[in-house]
C-alpha beads as a LAMMPS data file, in Angstrom:
LAMMPS data file: protein, C-alpha beads

112 atoms
111 bonds

1 atom types
1 bond types

-500.0 500.0 xlo xhi
-500.0 500.0 ylo yhi
-500.0 500.0 zlo zhi

Masses

1 110.0

Atoms # bond

1 1 1 10.697 398.064 415.235
2 1 1 9.116 401.396 414.495
3 1 1 7.772 400.357 411.112
4 1 1 8.674 397.310 409.100
5 1 1 7.837 398.319 405.556
6 1 1 6.833 401.522 403.901
7 1 1 7.683 404.021 401.272
8 1 1 9.655 407.181 401.686
9 1 1 6.443 409.212 401.644
10 1 1 5.215 407.159 404.638
11 1 1 8.389 408.097 406.473
12 1 1 8.016 411.735 405.527
13 1 1 4.447 411.763 406.808
14 1 1 5.536 410.001 410.016
15 1 1 8.088 412.708 410.683
16 1 1 5.549 415.426 409.857
17 1 1 7.635 416.703 406.991
18 1 1 5.405 418.430 404.444
19 1 1 5.721 416.693 401.118
20 1 1 4.811 419.888 399.307
21 1 1 4.537 423.490 400.379
22 1 1 1.634 425.755 399.652
23 1 1 1.392 429.516 399.842
24 1 1 -0.448 429.169 403.181
25 1 1 2.271 427.186 404.934
26 1 1 5.697 428.724 404.442
27 1 1 8.606 426.392 403.976
28 1 1 10.907 425.965 406.967
29 1 1 14.437 427.302 406.838
30 1 1 16.762 425.440 404.532
31 1 1 18.951 424.114 407.364
32 1 1 15.911 422.562 409.068
33 1 1 14.749 420.945 405.835
34 1 1 18.201 419.511 405.138
35 1 1 18.530 418.152 408.680
36 1 1 15.090 416.502 408.516
37 1 1 15.825 415.024 405.110
38 1 1 19.159 413.582 406.255
39 1 1 17.569 412.229 409.439
40 1 1 14.841 410.490 407.422
41 1 1 17.379 409.036 404.975
42 1 1 19.503 407.712 407.841
43 1 1 16.464 406.193 409.549
44 1 1 15.274 404.466 406.375
45 1 1 18.772 403.136 405.662
46 1 1 19.232 401.899 409.234
47 1 1 15.898 400.094 409.314
48 1 1 16.479 398.498 405.916
49 1 1 19.936 397.168 406.869
50 1 1 19.261 396.097 410.452
51 1 1 19.389 392.392 411.206
52 1 1 16.356 391.253 413.205
53 1 1 17.017 390.209 416.781
54 1 1 17.303 386.455 417.448
55 1 1 13.967 386.305 419.273
56 1 1 12.276 388.203 416.445
57 1 1 13.666 385.679 413.985
58 1 1 12.298 382.822 416.101
59 1 1 8.852 384.409 416.396
60 1 1 8.741 385.110 412.650
61 1 1 9.545 381.482 411.793
62 1 1 7.114 380.192 414.417
63 1 1 4.308 382.395 413.116
64 1 1 4.793 381.096 409.567
65 1 1 4.754 377.424 410.599
66 1 1 1.653 375.367 409.859
67 1 1 -0.223 374.474 413.050
68 1 1 0.372 370.751 412.490
69 1 1 4.152 371.200 412.457
70 1 1 4.245 373.005 415.795
71 1 1 3.783 369.756 417.728
72 1 1 6.802 368.093 416.118
73 1 1 10.265 368.022 417.665
74 1 1 12.477 370.843 416.478
75 1 1 15.548 370.549 418.707
76 1 1 17.072 368.311 421.325
77 1 1 18.715 370.159 424.198
78 1 1 21.142 367.926 426.170
79 1 1 19.935 369.043 429.614
80 1 1 16.222 368.790 428.817
81 1 1 15.720 366.486 425.878
82 1 1 13.670 366.913 422.697
83 1 1 11.474 370.004 422.462
84 1 1 8.602 370.770 420.120
85 1 1 8.023 374.152 418.527
86 1 1 5.268 374.856 421.075
87 1 1 7.556 374.093 424.027
88 1 1 10.321 376.182 422.474
89 1 1 7.842 379.032 421.953
90 1 1 6.818 378.915 425.601
91 1 1 10.443 379.075 426.746
92 1 1 11.443 381.853 424.347
93 1 1 8.367 384.000 425.012
94 1 1 8.949 383.758 428.787
95 1 1 12.594 384.860 428.320
96 1 1 14.110 381.955 430.235
97 1 1 17.730 380.836 430.085
98 1 1 16.579 377.709 428.272
99 1 1 14.831 379.950 425.735
100 1 1 18.119 381.725 425.033
101 1 1 19.841 378.355 424.581
102 1 1 17.095 377.202 422.208
103 1 1 17.321 380.328 420.065
104 1 1 21.120 380.091 419.980
105 1 1 21.054 376.460 418.861
106 1 1 18.383 377.126 416.217
107 1 1 20.493 379.939 414.782
108 1 1 23.604 377.756 414.931
109 1 1 21.770 375.001 413.008
110 1 1 20.433 377.644 410.554
111 1 1 16.839 376.653 411.228
112 1 1 15.929 380.268 411.909

Bonds

1 1 1 2
2 1 2 3
3 1 3 4
4 1 4 5
5 1 5 6
6 1 6 7
7 1 7 8
8 1 8 9
9 1 9 10
10 1 10 11
11 1 11 12
12 1 12 13
13 1 13 14
14 1 14 15
15 1 15 16
16 1 16 17
17 1 17 18
18 1 18 19
19 1 19 20
20 1 20 21
21 1 21 22
22 1 22 23
23 1 23 24
24 1 24 25
25 1 25 26
26 1 26 27
27 1 27 28
28 1 28 29
29 1 29 30
30 1 30 31
31 1 31 32
32 1 32 33
33 1 33 34
34 1 34 35
35 1 35 36
36 1 36 37
37 1 37 38
38 1 38 39
39 1 39 40
40 1 40 41
41 1 41 42
42 1 42 43
43 1 43 44
44 1 44 45
45 1 45 46
46 1 46 47
47 1 47 48
48 1 48 49
49 1 49 50
50 1 50 51
51 1 51 52
52 1 52 53
53 1 53 54
54 1 54 55
55 1 55 56
56 1 56 57
57 1 57 58
58 1 58 59
59 1 59 60
60 1 60 61
61 1 61 62
62 1 62 63
63 1 63 64
64 1 64 65
65 1 65 66
66 1 66 67
67 1 67 68
68 1 68 69
69 1 69 70
70 1 70 71
71 1 71 72
72 1 72 73
73 1 73 74
74 1 74 75
75 1 75 76
76 1 76 77
77 1 77 78
78 1 78 79
79 1 79 80
80 1 80 81
81 1 81 82
82 1 82 83
83 1 83 84
84 1 84 85
85 1 85 86
86 1 86 87
87 1 87 88
88 1 88 89
89 1 89 90
90 1 90 91
91 1 91 92
92 1 92 93
93 1 93 94
94 1 94 95
95 1 95 96
96 1 96 97
97 1 97 98
98 1 98 99
99 1 99 100
100 1 100 101
101 1 101 102
102 1 102 103
103 1 103 104
104 1 104 105
105 1 105 106
106 1 106 107
107 1 107 108
108 1 108 109
109 1 109 110
110 1 110 111
111 1 111 112
């Protein structure tokens, strides 16, 4: 993600849109200002509505887990058996097929 949280002024500064105009820097044409404003509004709306990707959801939950919980079993995959959070993290971070299965099952069970 480009930026996760921020105010509209942060977005305006990111896009190099002057928040105010002085006598030394003339204002751009009206059509350019309107286009930039609409582009910023669309970007802010899109980023605020977007659903995080499944792997991002897994990493967010994993990062917020206490270290003691990471060794406990989180899911049992039929082909492999029970997996701890640490084993699931290794599979997901390496982008294996088993990692995709783990993330899918965790979403299905509403754990992440």
